N, CA, C and O atoms as a GROMACS GRO file, in nm:
protein
  372
    1MET      N    1  -6.101  19.231  19.515
    1MET     CA    2  -6.125  19.350  19.423
    1MET      C    3  -6.203  19.430  19.476
    1MET      O    4  -6.174  19.549  19.484
    2ARG      N    5  -6.359  19.361  19.538
    2ARG     CA    6  -6.469  19.459  19.577
    2ARG      C    7  -6.346  19.582  19.666
    2ARG      O    8  -6.347  19.701  19.636
    3PRO      N    9  -6.285  19.546  19.732
    3PRO     CA   10  -6.233  19.628  19.845
    3PRO      C   11  -6.153  19.744  19.797
    3PRO      O   12  -6.164  19.856  19.847
    4LEU      N   13  -6.071  19.717  19.699
    4LEU     CA   14  -6.042  19.829  19.594
    4LEU      C   15  -6.169  19.929  19.563
    4LEU      O   16  -6.172  20.048  19.595
    5LEU      N   17  -6.263  19.863  19.501
    5LEU     CA   18  -6.311  19.958  19.443
    5LEU      C   19  -6.409  20.019  19.558
    5LEU      O   20  -6.446  20.136  19.548
    6GLU      N   21  -6.439  19.962  19.634
    6GLU     CA   22  -6.513  20.041  19.761
    6GLU      C   23  -6.436  20.147  19.813
    6GLU      O   24  -6.488  20.254  19.843
    7VAL      N   25  -6.267  20.117  19.830
    7VAL     CA   26  -6.208  20.244  19.834
    7VAL      C   27  -6.207  20.371  19.750
    7VAL      O   28  -6.207  20.484  19.800
    8THR      N   29  -6.206  20.346  19.623
    8THR     CA   30  -6.196  20.452  19.522
    8THR      C   31  -6.325  20.470  19.474
    8THR      O   32  -6.322  20.534  19.369
    9SER      N   33  -6.426  20.443  19.508
    9SER     CA   34  -6.561  20.444  19.517
    9SER      C   35  -6.571  20.624  19.517
    9SER      O   36  -6.630  20.676  19.422
   10ASP      N   37  -6.517  20.706  19.617
   10ASP     CA   38  -6.525  20.858  19.627
   10ASP      C   39  -6.528  20.929  19.543
   10ASP      O   40  -6.572  21.044  19.549
   11ARG      N   41  -6.455  20.845  19.398
   11ARG     CA   42  -6.410  20.954  19.254
   11ARG      C   43  -6.306  21.014  19.248
   11ARG      O   44  -6.269  21.084  19.153
   12GLN      N   45  -6.217  20.982  19.400
   12GLN     CA   46  -6.115  21.110  19.328
   12GLN      C   47  -6.033  20.998  19.278
   12GLN      O   48  -6.057  20.879  19.258
   13ASP      N   49  -5.928  21.072  19.265
   13ASP     CA   50  -5.775  21.034  19.202
   13ASP      C   51  -5.697  21.008  19.313
   13ASP      O   52  -5.673  21.083  19.408
   14TRP      N   53  -5.640  20.840  19.282
   14TRP     CA   54  -5.614  20.787  19.378
   14TRP      C   55  -5.427  20.777  19.427
   14TRP      O   56  -5.368  20.797  19.321
   15ARG      N   57  -5.366  20.764  19.492
   15ARG     CA   58  -5.220  20.748  19.485
   15ARG      C   59  -5.199  20.582  19.472
   15ARG      O   60  -5.234  20.526  19.575
   16THR      N   61  -5.159  20.510  19.390
   16THR     CA   62  -5.140  20.328  19.397
   16THR      C   63  -5.163  20.327  19.520
   16THR      O   64  -5.273  20.292  19.563
   17GLY      N   65  -5.008  20.386  19.640
   17GLY     CA   66  -4.950  20.387  19.760
   17GLY      C   67  -5.123  20.390  19.845
   17GLY      O   68  -5.190  20.299  19.893
   18ASP      N   69  -5.145  20.513  19.835
   18ASP     CA   70  -5.243  20.562  19.907
   18ASP      C   71  -5.394  20.444  19.903
   18ASP      O   72  -5.472  20.424  19.997
   19ALA      N   73  -5.398  20.391  19.780
   19ALA     CA   74  -5.518  20.297  19.758
   19ALA      C   75  -5.488  20.173  19.860
   19ALA      O   76  -5.573  20.127  19.937
   20LYS      N   77  -5.344  20.123  19.847
   20LYS     CA   78  -5.320  19.982  19.870
   20LYS      C   79  -5.340  20.018  20.064
   20LYS      O   80  -5.390  19.924  20.126
   21ASP      N   81  -5.301  20.143  20.148
   21ASP     CA   82  -5.265  20.114  20.228
   21ASP      C   83  -5.409  20.192  20.292
   21ASP      O   84  -5.415  20.225  20.411
   22ALA      N   85  -5.512  20.213  20.204
   22ALA     CA   86  -5.675  20.222  20.246
   22ALA      C   87  -5.760  20.133  20.229
   22ALA      O   88  -5.871  20.126  20.280
   23VAL      N   89  -5.701  20.048  20.140
   23VAL     CA   90  -5.782  19.907  20.129
   23VAL      C   91  -5.719  19.765  20.292
   23VAL      O   92  -5.778  19.676  20.354
   24ALA      N   93  -5.587  19.817  20.293
   24ALA     CA   94  -5.528  19.748  20.439
   24ALA      C   95  -5.601  19.759  20.532
   24ALA      O   96  -5.659  19.670  20.594
   25ASP      N   97  -5.604  19.897  20.553
   25ASP     CA   98  -5.713  19.956  20.667
   25ASP      C   99  -5.859  19.892  20.670
   25ASP      O  100  -5.913  19.829  20.761
   26HIS      N  101  -5.909  19.930  20.535
   26HIS     CA  102  -6.082  19.908  20.525
   26HIS      C  103  -6.088  19.752  20.540
   26HIS      O  104  -6.185  19.714  20.605
   27VAL      N  105  -5.998  19.644  20.490
   27VAL     CA  106  -6.025  19.502  20.534
   27VAL      C  107  -5.912  19.465  20.700
   27VAL      O  108  -5.859  19.354  20.702
   28GLY      N  109  -5.900  19.508  20.755
   28GLY     CA  110  -5.831  19.517  20.848
   28GLY      C  111  -5.725  19.393  20.860
   28GLY      O  112  -5.719  19.287  20.922
   29ILE      N  113  -5.643  19.466  20.765
   29ILE     CA  114  -5.530  19.392  20.754
   29ILE      C  115  -5.400  19.428  20.879
   29ILE      O  116  -5.345  19.537  20.888
   30THR      N  117  -5.379  19.347  20.939
   30THR     CA  118  -5.242  19.345  21.069
   30THR      C  119  -5.116  19.422  21.016
   30THR      O  120  -5.065  19.418  20.904
   31GLU      N  121  -5.061  19.525  21.178
   31GLU     CA  122  -4.971  19.527  21.125
   31GLU      C  123  -4.827  19.441  21.045
   31GLU      O  124  -4.750  19.460  20.951
   32ASP      N  125  -4.855  19.333  21.158
   32ASP     CA  126  -4.732  19.209  21.100
   32ASP      C  127  -4.766  19.193  20.961
   32ASP      O  128  -4.681  19.231  20.882
   33ASP      N  129  -4.891  19.136  20.907
   33ASP     CA  130  -4.941  19.105  20.782
   33ASP      C  131  -4.871  19.192  20.677
   33ASP      O  132  -4.827  19.145  20.572
   34ARG      N  133  -4.864  19.336  20.715
   34ARG     CA  134  -4.839  19.428  20.656
   34ARG      C  135  -4.680  19.426  20.570
   34ARG      O  136  -4.627  19.468  20.467
   35THR      N  137  -4.647  19.330  20.715
   35THR     CA  138  -4.417  19.307  20.694
   35THR      C  139  -4.416  19.205  20.620
   35THR      O  140  -4.311  19.160  20.575
   36GLU      N  141  -4.554  19.142  20.592
   36GLU     CA  142  -4.508  18.991  20.502
   36GLU      C  143  -4.455  19.033  20.348
   36GLU      O  144  -4.511  19.111  20.270
   37LEU      N  145  -4.365  18.978  20.332
   37LEU     CA  146  -4.277  18.962  20.223
   37LEU      C  147  -4.331  18.833  20.122
   37LEU      O  148  -4.399  18.738  20.161
   38LEU      N  149  -4.280  18.857  19.972
   38LEU     CA  150  -4.362  18.779  19.872
   38LEU      C  151  -4.197  18.644  19.874
   38LEU      O  152  -4.078  18.670  19.893
   39ALA      N  153  -4.222  18.593  19.863
   39ALA     CA  154  -4.120  18.498  19.830
   39ALA      C  155  -4.031  18.496  19.773
   39ALA      O  156  -3.949  18.405  19.792
   40SER      N  157  -4.000  18.630  19.647
   40SER     CA  158  -3.894  18.717  19.636
   40SER      C  159  -3.799  18.751  19.765
   40SER      O  160  -3.689  18.702  19.789
   41GLY      N  161  -3.850  18.822  19.819
   41GLY     CA  162  -3.835  18.911  19.922
   41GLY      C  163  -3.808  19.060  19.937
   41GLY      O  164  -3.748  19.137  20.012
   42LYS      N  165  -3.892  19.062  19.816
   42LYS     CA  166  -3.860  19.242  19.754
   42LYS      C  167  -3.965  19.311  19.711
   42LYS      O  168  -3.973  19.403  19.629
   43GLN      N  169  -4.083  19.231  19.806
   43GLN     CA  170  -4.195  19.333  19.781
   43GLN      C  171  -4.340  19.223  19.857
   43GLN      O  172  -4.374  19.105  19.848
   44LEU      N  173  -4.387  19.337  19.925
   44LEU     CA  174  -4.483  19.241  20.068
   44LEU      C  175  -4.573  19.247  19.964
   44LEU      O  176  -4.604  19.297  19.856
   45ALA      N  177  -4.604  19.153  20.075
   45ALA     CA  178  -4.747  19.032  19.950
   45ALA      C  179  -4.876  19.072  19.951
   45ALA      O  180  -4.953  19.012  19.876
   46TYR      N  181  -4.940  19.204  20.055
   46TYR     CA  182  -5.080  19.266  20.068
   46TYR      C  183  -5.072  19.330  19.922
   46TYR      O  184  -5.158  19.307  19.837
   47ALA      N  185  -4.949  19.420  19.897
   47ALA     CA  186  -4.930  19.531  19.765
   47ALA      C  187  -4.943  19.468  19.685
   47ALA      O  188  -5.008  19.500  19.586
   48ASN      N  189  -4.885  19.356  19.698
   48ASN     CA  190  -4.857  19.297  19.518
   48ASN      C  191  -5.016  19.232  19.489
   48ASN      O  192  -5.068  19.262  19.381
   49ARG      N  193  -5.076  19.163  19.565
   49ARG     CA  194  -5.218  19.115  19.579
   49ARG      C  195  -5.304  19.250  19.554
   49ARG      O  196  -5.382  19.236  19.460
   50ILE      N  197  -5.307  19.383  19.620
   50ILE     CA  198  -5.383  19.503  19.537
   50ILE      C  199  -5.384  19.554  19.438
   50ILE      O  200  -5.481  19.595  19.375
   51GLY      N  201  -5.233  19.561  19.403
   51GLY     CA  202  -5.161  19.523  19.265
   51GLY      C  203  -5.227  19.512  19.149
   51GLY      O  204  -5.255  19.586  19.055
   52GLY      N  205  -5.247  19.377  19.186
   52GLY     CA  206  -5.302  19.278  19.068
   52GLY      C  207  -5.436  19.306  19.095
   52GLY      O  208  -5.488  19.360  18.997
   53ALA      N  209  -5.499  19.293  19.170
   53ALA     CA  210  -5.656  19.365  19.199
   53ALA      C  211  -5.626  19.499  19.021
   53ALA      O  212  -5.626  19.483  18.899
   54LYS      N  213  -5.607  19.618  19.120
   54LYS     CA  214  -5.615  19.694  19.043
   54LYS      C  215  -5.589  19.699  18.903
   54LYS      O  216  -5.659  19.766  18.826
   55THR      N  217  -5.445  19.597  18.849
   55THR     CA  218  -5.419  19.557  18.696
   55THR      C  219  -5.581  19.488  18.639
   55THR      O  220  -5.638  19.528  18.538
   56TYR      N  221  -5.625  19.393  18.718
   56TYR     CA  222  -5.745  19.352  18.723
   56TYR      C  223  -5.876  19.437  18.631
   56TYR      O  224  -5.916  19.424  18.515
   57LEU      N  225  -5.915  19.524  18.740
   57LEU     CA  226  -5.985  19.600  18.759
   57LEU      C  227  -6.027  19.752  18.623
   57LEU      O  228  -6.128  19.802  18.575
   58THR      N  229  -5.861  19.772  18.610
   58THR     CA  230  -5.828  19.857  18.514
   58THR      C  231  -5.853  19.768  18.350
   58THR      O  232  -5.896  19.837  18.257
   59LYS      N  233  -5.825  19.628  18.327
   59LYS     CA  234  -5.845  19.620  18.223
   59LYS      C  235  -5.983  19.534  18.188
   59LYS      O  236  -6.008  19.464  18.090
   60ALA      N  237  -6.053  19.561  18.289
   60ALA     CA  238  -6.244  19.504  18.298
   60ALA      C  239  -6.294  19.656  18.224
   60ALA      O  240  -6.382  19.656  18.137
   61GLY      N  241  -6.231  19.773  18.267
   61GLY     CA  242  -6.267  19.876  18.279
   61GLY      C  243  -6.333  19.944  18.403
   61GLY      O  244  -6.386  20.054  18.412
   62LEU      N  245  -6.318  19.866  18.476
   62LEU     CA  246  -6.372  19.977  18.601
   62LEU      C  247  -6.282  20.040  18.642
   62LEU      O  248  -6.313  20.037  18.761
   63HIS      N  249  -6.194  20.095  18.638
   63HIS     CA  250  -6.072  20.117  18.725
   63HIS      C  251  -6.010  20.199  18.576
   63HIS      O  252  -5.982  20.144  18.470
   64GLU      N  253  -6.002  20.330  18.606
   64GLU     CA  254  -5.924  20.433  18.531
   64GLU      C  255  -5.762  20.401  18.530
   64GLU      O  256  -5.736  20.364  18.644
   65SER      N  257  -5.695  20.400  18.485
   65SER     CA  258  -5.538  20.434  18.524
   65SER      C  259  -5.499  20.553  18.444
   65SER      O  260  -5.470  20.559  18.324
   66LEU      N  261  -5.506  20.689  18.576
   66LEU     CA  262  -5.460  20.812  18.518
   66LEU      C  263  -5.355  20.832  18.444
   66LEU      O  264  -5.352  20.861  18.325
   67LYS      N  265  -5.238  20.810  18.539
   67LYS     CA  266  -5.126  20.787  18.461
   67LYS      C  267  -5.040  20.700  18.537
   67LYS      O  268  -5.105  20.628  18.612
   68ARG      N  269  -4.938  20.685  18.542
   68ARG     CA  270  -4.853  20.566  18.615
   68ARG      C  271  -4.827  20.633  18.770
   68ARG      O  272  -4.756  20.730  18.798
   69GLY      N  273  -4.905  20.549  18.858
   69GLY     CA  274  -4.963  20.548  18.985
   69GLY      C  275  -5.026  20.598  19.014
   69GLY      O  276  -5.008  20.646  19.126
   70TRP      N  277  -5.160  20.631  18.940
   70TRP     CA  278  -5.281  20.699  19.024
   70TRP      C  279  -5.349  20.624  18.952
   70TRP      O  280  -5.312  20.566  18.849
   71VAL      N  281  -5.508  20.621  19.031
   71VAL     CA  282  -5.602  20.501  18.953
   71VAL      C  283  -5.729  20.622  19.022
   71VAL      O  284  -5.719  20.722  19.094
   72ARG      N  285  -5.834  20.559  18.965
   72ARG     CA  286  -5.988  20.638  19.011
   72ARG      C  287  -6.075  20.518  18.925
   72ARG      O  288  -6.060  20.453  18.821
   73ILE      N  289  -6.148  20.528  19.004
   73ILE     CA  290  -6.284  20.424  18.938
   73ILE      C  291  -6.340  20.500  18.835
   73ILE      O  292  -6.351  20.621  18.821
   74ALA      N  293  -6.389  20.363  18.736
   74ALA     CA  294  -6.434  20.480  18.598
   74ALA      C  295  -6.569  20.554  18.570
   74ALA      O  296  -6.673  20.489  18.564
   75ASP      N  297  -6.569  20.643  18.559
   75ASP     CA  298  -6.725  20.672  18.520
   75ASP      C  299  -6.816  20.585  18.526
   75ASP      O  300  -6.785  20.484  18.464
   76GLY      N  301  -6.922  20.581  18.578
   76GLY     CA  302  -7.086  20.506  18.560
   76GLY      C  303  -7.017  20.367  18.615
   76GLY      O  304  -7.042  20.278  18.534
   77ARG      N  305  -6.931  20.313  18.737
   77ARG     CA  306  -6.961  20.203  18.723
   77ARG      C  307  -6.945  20.174  18.898
   77ARG      O  308  -6.917  20.065  18.947
   78LEU      N  309  -6.969  20.290  18.965
   78LEU     CA  310  -7.050  20.272  19.123
   78LEU      C  311  -7.155  20.152  19.096
   78LEU      O  312  -7.142  20.061  19.178
   79ASN      N  313  -7.235  20.136  19.019
   79ASN     CA  314  -7.364  20.035  18.993
   79ASN      C  315  -7.266  19.880  19.008
   79ASN      O  316  -7.314  19.792  19.079
   80VAL      N  317  -7.153  19.859  18.952
   80VAL     CA  318  -7.081  19.714  19.027
   80VAL      C  319  -7.090  19.729  19.210
   80VAL      O  320  -7.083  19.643  19.298
   81LEU      N  321  -7.101  19.815  19.213
   81LEU     CA  322  -7.085  19.756  19.364
   81LEU      C  323  -7.155  19.753  19.429
   81LEU      O  324  -7.110  19.701  19.532
   82SER      N  325  -7.301  19.794  19.444
   82SER     CA  326  -7.500  19.765  19.409
   82SER      C  327  -7.491  19.693  19.361
   82SER      O  328  -7.614  19.685  19.352
   83SER      N  329  -7.447  19.583  19.287
   83SER     CA  330  -7.534  19.490  19.180
   83SER      C  331  -7.498  19.353  19.333
   83SER      O  332  -7.574  19.257  19.318
   84GLY      N  333  -7.448  19.343  19.401
   84GLY     CA  334  -7.406  19.250  19.488
   84GLY      C  335  -7.337  19.129  19.440
   84GLY      O  336  -7.295  19.051  19.527
   85GLU      N  337  -7.315  19.094  19.286
   85GLU     CA  338  -7.221  18.992  19.276
   85GLU      C  339  -7.142  18.993  19.337
   85GLU      O  340  -7.123  19.069  19.432
   86ALA      N  341  -7.065  18.899  19.294
   86ALA     CA  342  -6.926  18.902  19.319
   86ALA      C  343  -6.817  18.943  19.240
   86ALA      O  344  -6.802  18.896  19.127
   87ILE      N  345  -6.741  19.026  19.286
   87ILE     CA  346  -6.634  19.081  19.200
   87ILE      C  347  -6.522  19.018  19.176
   87ILE      O  348  -6.411  19.059  19.211
   88ASN      N  349  -6.556  18.855  19.081
   88ASN     CA  350  -6.401  18.748  19.057
   88ASN      C  351  -6.391  18.725  18.937
   88ASN      O  352  -6.492  18.709  18.869
   89ASN      N  353  -6.247  18.718  18.876
   89ASN     CA  354  -6.202  18.706  18.778
   89ASN      C  355  -6.330  18.674  18.635
   89ASN      O  356  -6.340  18.696  18.514
   90ALA      N  357  -6.406  18.612  18.744
   90ALA     CA  358  -6.534  18.553  18.585
   90ALA      C  359  -6.611  18.631  18.553
   90ALA      O  360  -6.654  18.646  18.438
   91PHE      N  361  -6.656  18.727  18.700
   91PHE     CA  362  -6.719  18.866  18.683
   91PHE      C  363  -6.691  18.976  18.543
   91PHE      O  364  -6.754  19.034  18.454
   92LEU      N  365  -6.524  18.956  18.607
   92LEU     CA  366  -6.489  19.100  18.523
   92LEU      C  367  -6.444  19.017  18.364
   92LEU      O  368  -6.411  19.104  18.283
   93GLN      N  369  -6.437  18.927  18.325
   93GLN     CA  370  -6.424  18.873  18.206
   93GLN      C  371  -6.565  18.873  18.110
   93GLN      O  372  -6.563  18.824  17.996
   0.00000   0.00000   0.00000
């Protein structure tokens, strides 16, 4: 979840697909890993995980879902990145 917050910390509006690609670049996901599909064979595994992170961050109020397919870090939430705390499910609750 932290890499997605870091990517969106520029306060710009991000297309979800672009944010997923930026996170993959940010954390060094290889081209081979970017082609790995879920067991269903219908969705990329890395994109699914980043999409899940986006959902959790939005529900916790750290991201704003502007409209379908767009996201940005919520106002006043940059401090979460500098807090040093692990951003996990326990933190989000």
